[in-house]
C-alpha positions in Angstrom: 17.9 -63.6 -14.6 19.4 -63.3 -11.1 18.3 -60.1 -9.4 21.1 -57.6 -9.3 23.2 -58.9 -12.2 22.5 -56.0 -14.5 22.4 -53.3 -11.9 24.8 -50.5 -12.5 25.9 -47.7 -10.1 24.6 -44.2 -10.6 26.5 -41.0 -9.8 25.9 -37.3 -10.2 27.7 -34.0 -9.8 26.1 -30.5 -9.6 28.1 -27.3 -9.6 27.9 -23.8 -11.1 31.0 -22.9 -13.2 32.4 -19.5 -13.8 35.6 -18.0 -15.0 37.2 -19.1 -18.3 34.4 -21.7 -18.6 30.8 -20.7 -17.9 27.7 -22.8 -17.2 26.6 -25.6 -14.9 27.7 -29.2 -14.4 24.5 -31.0 -13.8 25.4 -34.6 -14.6 23.4 -37.7 -13.9 25.4 -40.7 -15.0 24.9 -44.5 -14.9 27.4 -47.4 -15.2 30.9 -48.4 -14.3 32.3 -46.5 -17.4 30.9 -43.2 -16.0 30.9 -43.7 -12.3 34.0 -44.9 -10.4 36.2 -45.0 -7.4 39.9 -44.5 -8.3 43.3 -44.6 -6.7 44.7 -41.0 -7.0 48.3 -42.0 -6.5 49.1 -42.1 -10.2 48.2 -38.4 -10.5 50.3 -37.6 -7.4 47.6 -37.4 -4.8 46.8 -39.4 -1.7 43.4 -40.4 -0.4 40.1 -41.7 -1.8 38.8 -40.4 -5.1 35.5 -40.6 -7.0 35.5 -40.1 -10.8 32.4 -39.0 -12.7 32.6 -39.0 -16.5 30.4 -37.6 -19.2 31.8 -38.1 -22.7 35.2 -36.4 -22.9 34.6 -34.5 -19.7 35.2 -35.6 -16.1 35.5 -34.6 -12.5 37.9 -36.3 -10.1 36.9 -35.6 -6.5 39.7 -36.4 -4.1 39.1 -36.7 -0.3 42.3 -36.5 1.7 41.5 -39.6 3.7 42.2 -43.3 2.7 38.8 -44.4 4.1 36.0 -41.9 3.8 33.1 -41.9 6.1 30.6 -39.3 7.3 32.6 -36.3 8.3 34.7 -33.4 7.2 37.9 -33.5 5.3 40.1 -31.4 3.0 40.3 -32.4 -0.6 40.8 -31.3 -4.2 39.0 -31.3 -7.5 40.4 -32.0 -10.9 38.1 -31.1 -13.8 38.6 -32.0 -17.5 36.2 -29.6 -19.3 36.5 -28.5 -22.9 39.7 -30.4 -23.4 41.5 -28.5 -20.6 42.5 -29.9 -17.2 41.7 -27.6 -14.2 43.1 -28.4 -10.7 42.5 -27.0 -7.2 45.3 -26.9 -4.7 45.9 -30.3 -3.0 44.1 -29.2 0.2 42.2 -26.4 -1.5 38.7 -27.6 -0.9 36.6 -28.5 2.2 34.8 -31.8 1.8 31.7 -32.8 3.8 30.6 -36.5 3.4 27.0 -36.6 4.4 26.1 -40.1 3.5 28.2 -43.3 3.5 25.8 -46.3 3.5 26.0 -49.9 2.4 23.5 -50.5 -0.4 22.4 -54.2 -0.8 20.7 -53.9 -4.2 23.1 -56.0 -6.3 25.3 -59.1 -6.2 28.3 -56.9 -5.5 28.1 -54.7 -2.4 28.2 -51.0 -3.0 28.6 -48.1 -0.6 26.7 -45.0 -1.5 28.7 -41.8 -0.8 27.2 -38.3 -1.0 28.4 -34.9 0.0 29.8 -31.6 -1.1 33.1 -29.9 -2.1 33.6 -26.3 -1.3 36.6 -24.8 -3.1 37.1 -21.1 -2.2 40.0 -20.6 -4.6 39.6 -21.1 -8.4 40.8 -24.3 -10.1 43.7 -23.4 -12.4 45.6 -24.6 -15.4 49.4 -24.5 -15.8 48.9 -21.6 -18.3 47.1 -19.5 -15.6 43.5 -20.2 -16.6 40.9 -20.0 -13.8 37.7 -21.8 -13.2 35.5 -21.1 -10.1 33.1 -23.7 -8.8 30.1 -23.1 -6.7 29.5 -25.6 -3.9 29.9 -29.0 -5.8 27.4 -31.6 -4.7 28.3 -35.3 -5.5 26.6 -38.6 -5.2 28.2 -41.9 -6.2 29.1 -45.5 -5.2 32.2 -47.4 -4.4 32.6 -51.1 -4.2 32.6 -52.3 -0.6 35.6 -54.6 -1.5 37.7 -51.5 -2.5 36.7 -49.6 0.7 37.6 -52.7 2.8 41.1 -53.0 1.2 42.0 -49.4 2.3 41.3 -50.0 6.0 
């Protein structure tokens, strides 16, 4: 076997949840089905977005910059929890990217991205539901080829 052929990206999200949903998102996921980097334009947003999936639930973390790097940005969070979609305002969260490093552990080059989202206002539903997140910590990977296309 060629080293790196079966390596899969890992991702995680950690946040306390209160409001209409209570608990904690403490997800540690592995694989392209659960960890990804998506184009948020189809959902009406601009920038770079990570998606972290666990079963029927997911977080879409949007940074309002086409090419993230270490630094501070505005952003938004979309959470699908309990069959309900919750959204923050488009610029409703502060984002700090604390790590943005090329990882050379597989045949395909990945960039590891870590940081936090701080959303002072609750995420809401069209029906008026509210969900408050504590500081959301994330860790994930993007393909270097995807990042390079956005430059």
